[in-house]
N, C-alpha and C positions, 0 to 999 in steps of 0.2 A: 478434359481439364480446361477451364477458362482462367480463373484467377484464384489466388489463395496464398497461404503461408506454408513454406516448406522448411523443414529442419529435421534433425535426428530424432529428438523426442520433444513433443509439443505439449502433451497433457492439456490442462485447461488453458485456453487463450481467449483474450478479449477481442482478438482481431476480427473474427466473423461478425460479432456484434457491432464493432466500430464501422466496418465496411458496409454493413447493412444500412447504416445511417448515411453513408457517403455516396452510394450509387445503387443502381438496380442490377448490377452484374452478380453472377454466381461466384461466391467466395468461400473456399473450403480450406480445411487443414490437411496437409500432406506430410506424413512422416516417411522419410526415405533414408536409405543408407547413402554413403558418399558416392559409391559406384552407381547406384540407381539415379542419384541426383545428376551426376555427370552425363549419364545416358540421356536423361530427360532434356538437359540443356542442348545436347547434340541433336536430339530429335526435333526440338522446337514445337513439341506437341502441347502448347499452352499459349495463352495470350499475354499474361502478366503474372508475376509472382513476387511476393515479399520473401526474403531469405533471412533466416535466423540461425542461431547457434547450431552447429559449428561451421557453417558453409559460406560465410560472407567473403572470406578470402578466396575460397575455391571458385565461387561465382565470379569474382573479379578476374580470375585467371582464365576464364573460359568465355568471356564476352568478345564479340566482334568489334564493339565500339563502347567507349566509356564517356560519361559526362566529365566535365572538368572537376566537379565536386567529388565524384567517385575517385578520380585520380588523386585529388588532394587528400582524401581520407585514406585511400589504399585498400578499401573493401567496398562491397556492393550489398545493398539490402533490397534492391528493387530491380527486377528483370522485366524487359519488354521485348516481345517478338515483333519486329517492325514489319511493315507491309512487304518489304523485299526479302523477308525471311531471316534477316540478320538479328543477332541478339545484342540488345543494348542494355548496359548496366548503369545504374545511378545509385546515389546514396541519399535517402531522405532522412536518415537518422540524425544527421548533423543539424538539419533545420529543426527537428523535434527537440534535440538537446538544447539548442540555443533558446528556443521558445520556453522550455522548462526553466532554464536559468533566469531568464528575464522575468518570467511570471513570479518566481520565488524571490526576486530582488537580490540575487547572488551576483555581486560585482566581481568580474574576473579581470578586467583591464588593469594592467600594472601589478597584478598579484602573482604570488608564487603558488602554482597549482600542483597538487600531488594527485595522481590518478592510480588507483589500485586495480591491477590486472593489466594484461598485455594482449588480449584478444581483440575481436572486431569491435566490441563496445568501447574498449580502451582507445582504439585507433580513432573512432568517432569523437570521443571526448577530447583527445589530444588536438585533433584538427579544429574542433570548436573553440577550445581554449586559445589556440593560436589566432583564430579569427577575431576573438574578443580582445586580443592584445595582451595576453598574459605575459608577465615579466619572465617567468620561468615555468617550464612544464617538466615534472619529474614522474617517471613511470615506475611503479613499485610492483614487483611480482615475486613469487616464491623462488623462482630459479633465475631471475634476471640479475643484471649487474647491481641493481638497487633492490635488496630484499627487505623484509619487514623489520629486521633488526636495524638495518641502515636507515629505515624511515625515522625511527625514534632517535637514532644517534646523530644523523646528519641532516635531517629535514624536519625537525620539530618546529621550525619556523614557518611551516606551511600555512598558507592563508585560505586556500580553497581546497577541499578534499572531495574527490569524486570516486564513488565505488562503481567499478565496471566489472566486478566479479559476481558470481552467483551466491556468494556467502550471505546468508540471511533470507534467501528466497524460500517460499513455501515448498515443502512442509517443514523446513528447518528454521522456522520462525524463532526469533530471539537471539540468533547468532550475529555477531558484529565482526566485520573484517578488520577493524582497527579500533584501538582504544583512543578516543579523541580527547580524553583527559590528559594525554601525553602530548597533545598538540594545542598549546594554550593560545596561539595566535589566530585560530580559525575564525574567518568571517563569513564562510559559506560552506555548506555541505550538500552534495547532490548524489543521489543513488539511482541508477538506471533500473533497479528492481521495482516492479509495480504490484507484486503479490508477495507479502502483504502490502496494504496501502501505505503503512509506515513501518519500515524496517527498524531493527534495533538501532542502527546507525542514525536514522532520522529521529527516532525518539530521544537518543542521546543529544543530538543537536538541538532539538526543541527544548530539552531540559536546561540547556545553557543559553537559550535565547538566540541561537545562531540561525540566520536565514537558511532555509533548507527546503528540499523537495524530493519526493519519490518519483518513480519513472512513469507513472500513468499519463501525465500531461505530455511527456516526450513521445510515448507510444501513440497517443491520439494525433499529435502533431505530425509525426512522420507518416501515419496512415493517411491523413488528409492530403499530404503532398503526393503520396503514391497513388491515391485515387484520382488526382488530377492527371497523372500520366496514363492511368488505365482508361479514363473516360475522355480525355482530351478537352476538358472544360475546367475553368477556374472555380475554386471553392473558397468562399470568404474565410479569412482567419477566424472570425467570430464563431464559426462552426466548431472549431476545436474546443472552445470554452463550453459550448452547448453540449457536446458529446461527453466531454470530461465530467461535467456535472451530472449528466444523466447516468453515466456508468457508475459513478460513486453512489448515486442514489439507489441504484439497483443492487450494488454489491456490499455496501457497508452494513454492518450490524447496527441495530438500535439497542443500546445497552442502558438499562434503567438502574439508577442508583437511588439511595434514599434510606431514611430511617426504617427500622422494622415496623410494619404495619402501615406504611405510607401508601400502599396500594400497588406496588411494583408488579406483583403477580397478576392481580386482576386487570390492571391497565395493560400489562404486557400481553396477556392472553387475548384480550380483545383487539389490541393493536396488531398482533400477528395475524389474526383472522381477517382484519380489515385490509392488511397489506399482502395477504396471501403468502405468508412466510412461516417457517418453522419457529416454534416457541420453545425456549429453553428456560426452565425455572431452576436456577442453581441450587436453591435450598431443597427443592423436591428431588433433584438428582442426587444430592448428598444423602438424603433419607433413603432413597432407593438403593444406593450402593452400600450404605452402612447397615441397612435393614433394621433401623431403629430411628426413633424421633430425634429431633435436634436437642431437646432437653435431656434425653437419655444419653446422647453422645457427650454432652457437657458433663453429665453426672458420672458416666462410666469411663470415658476416655480423656476428658479434660478439654479446656478451650483450645490449647495448642493443637491437639489432634484434629479438632473441628476446623481450625483455621488452615491447617495443612490440606485437608480434604477440600475446603473451599477454594484454595488456590489452584489445586489440581483440576477441579471441575471447571473453574472459570477459564484457566489457560486453554483447556481442551475446547471449550465452547467458543472462545473468541478466536481461535486459530482459523475457523471456518468463516463463511460469509453469508450474507443475506438472511440473517436471523434476527429475531427479537429475543433479547436475553435479559431476564430479571436477575440481577445479582443479589447476594445477601446484603443485609444492612451494614455489616462490618467489612465488606469487601475492600472498602477504600482505606482500611487501616494498614494495608501492606502496599508499598510503592510498586512492587512487582505486579500486583493485581491491576493497578491503574494502567501500567504499561501494557499489560495483556489486553485490556479493554481498548486502549487507544490505537493499537496496531491495525485494527480492521473495523473500527466502530465510531459512531457518534454517541457520546455519553450524555444521557438526559437525566437530570436530577428531578425526581418526583417529590415535591414538597407537600406536606400536610400539616395543619396546625398541631402543635404538641399535645394539646388537650384532647384531640381526636384520635390519637394513636392508641391502639389496643395494647394490652400488656399480657394477656393470658397466653401461656405456653411460650413465653419469650424469656429465656434464662437470664439475660443481662438487663432487662428492663421491667422487672417485676415490682414496680412501685414508681410513684410519680417523681420522687427525688432521684432515684436511679435513672429514670428516663431523662430527666432534666440534665443530669450530669453527663449522660451519654451524648445528648444533643450538643452540649457545649463543647465536648471533645471532638465530635465528628463534623459539626457544621462547617468548619474551615476546610476539612478534607473533601466534603461533598462539593463545596464551592470551587476548590482548586481543580478537582477532577472533571467537572462538568463542562461540556461544550454548550449546553443549553439547560434551562430550568423551566419546569411547568408546575402549576398548582393543582393539586388534587383535592380541592375543598368544595367541590360541587358534585356533579354526576361523573361517573366513570367515562361516559360517552364524551363529555366535554374534555376530560383529561386526555383521552385517546386522540381526539382531533388535534389538541394542542401539541401532543408529543409528536404526531406525524408531521405537522407543519414545522416544528422546531428541528426535526431530523432532516427534512429535505432542505431547509434553509442552510443548515450547517454543512450538509453534504455537497452543496453547490459552491462553497467558498473556495 
């Protein structure tokens, strides 16, 4: 064992991919029980480790020496075995958290900050908020002195909200740890979760126009600082931005929206082949599950049944990552569908001239007037949902290249 990430249950982690970009050391994932982790720390049979849930406090308690930052936070996320065999503990999470807040434009100085959760991530957020000069820091937890009922009763004047709980983390996408509609004074929202890319909490904040950020930038920032300890060399801050953009480019879905017949399926299939990704055609998946054509679904089950199937298929497809997904033409009609797309994706609007749209086999656009009416109703929805737009009025090849360029540009923002 040289370097790696240790925790109770790790599942999928970005950490190996991040550290592969930061140094030439061997970095792996290690799942261990608490007893096995304590034995490992005692044996010192490693060079350096990052520590995650639920061992950050345990690590703190078993170090021979601690950095001032680790003492300030009260927990450790980075362990180094020094040349003399002693175990040194540091906390790089606080630097990552502060970088995340600054990049998102979340102002904390002089603000009342409410932090959800009381574990290691919460301890980091508390210390970071104090460093920023928060006016007040309130910790909310299910069993603490300030519970969630007290949050809305006594702290509805919160200005910055931080989620330091796992609520909303994959695979439980769509869950929010708090109802921010009951916190009218919020000026910033931060979530340490990085999978999905945008949790329900972050999507709620975006809908209100509140500066916000998910935890991926924090993850990359803390890893960069840990890599400096592992290698003994300085790594420029700009590397954090480079890796952050690259990871999002690899992980986010490309989700194509647009009118029926705009070419989403054709462009999407070619784009998936070009990018080496799985392709999901939502309309084709609906047909496969229903065992009948879309016109037959409309005829035999009605539009509502089709829309419900569409929502279920889209939610399932968008929960995963690194896909190219062609949505149905009417997917944008439901706000929950747009939220599902935006949690892990860049939404690309495929535009095609109205007169070039086919109408055969399309139950809601079987005529030019019906098509025009549909366009007038949906155009504002496509525009609002899209992160980027491309024109499919030439060759499919040109549209594919335009979609790929638009995707990567948006993913690196």
